[in-house]
N, C-alpha and C positions, 0 to 999 in steps of 0.2 A: 514962322516955322514952329510947329508943335514939338515939344520935347517929351519923349516917352522914357520912363524908367522901368526896366524889367529886373525883378528880383527873383532869380530862379537858379537852383544849383545845377540844372541840366544844361551843359554847353550847347547841345544840339538845339534845344528850344530857344536859347538866347540867339544863336546864330541865325536860325530861321526868321525870327522876328526882326533881327537887325537888317537882314537883306530886304525884307518887306518895307521897313521904315525908310531905308535909303531910297527904295524905288518910289515911294510916295512923298519924298521930300521932308521926312520927319527926322529930327535929331534923335538918336538912340543912345541911351546910357544904360549900362548893364552892371549888375551886381550878382555875385554868385551866392552871397549870404546876407544874413540879417544886418550885421554891423555896417558893412559897406552900403547896403541899401538905405539904412537910416541916415548915414552920413551924407550920401548923395542927395537924399530927399531934403535935408536941412541946408545943404550948400547951394543947390541949384533951383532954378525955377522949373518945376515939373508940371506938365499939363495932363499927364495920364500915367498911372502906375499899373503895371501888369505883374502880378506876383503869384508864386506857387504857395500852396498851403502847407507843404511839407519842407520846411527849411531846416538845415542842420542844427542851428543854435536855438531856435524857438519856433513855436507853432505859428503858422501864418495867421491864425485867428488872433493871437496876441499882437502880432505886428499890425493887423488892420485896426485893432482897438487903439494901439499907440498912435498910429497915423491920424485916425479920425478924431482923436482927442485934441489935436492941434486946432488953433483958431481957423486956419485955412488948410485945406487939403484938396488935392485934385481927385477926380474920379478914380476909383480903384476897380480893376478887373482881377478877380480871384480865380486862379486855375487850380485844378486838382485832378488826381487820378483816382477813380472810384475803386480800382483794385487795391490801392493803399489803405483805404478806409471804407469798405463796402457798407458799413452799418451807420455811417454818419451822414446826416443831411447837411452837407456843406452849403448848399444854396441858401437854406434857411438861416444858418448861423452867420454866414458872411454878410448877408443883407441886414440882419439884426445889428451887426457891428458897424455897418456903414459902407460895405462894398457896393458899388453901383451895379456891377455885373458879375456873374459867376459862370465859368465855362468849364466843362469837363474836358480833360486831355484825351486824345489829341485835339487841340483847339483849332477850329476853323479860323485861319488867319484873316479871312474876309470879315469875320465878326469883329475882330480887333480893329481893322481898318475902319469899319462902319462906326464903331464907338469913338475912335480917334477923330473922325470927321465931325462928331457932335461936340467935341471939346474946344 
């Protein structure tokens, strides 16, 4: 069973992905903020991380850099709302830092399922 960690302050986004994960037999772990997300990443065997770029405590870009600096890290899907930062090329920056995929919100959950199937 694959384990997906979602780090996103939006409860609706977390709930939608949780339902999808259960439907496809994936274990779903969620964190609403940075500190819980990092703790869960360090405590659990995670196969895929889905994370928002706009976290309350720290930029998602900084979190990607922190995760990818580890000896091992799972693939990362970065998500963002263009309305929150219309002049930033998040796809470019997230890939430079090590994210495997970057999707604009609202995310097509089928894309996440497809990525999860590759892990």
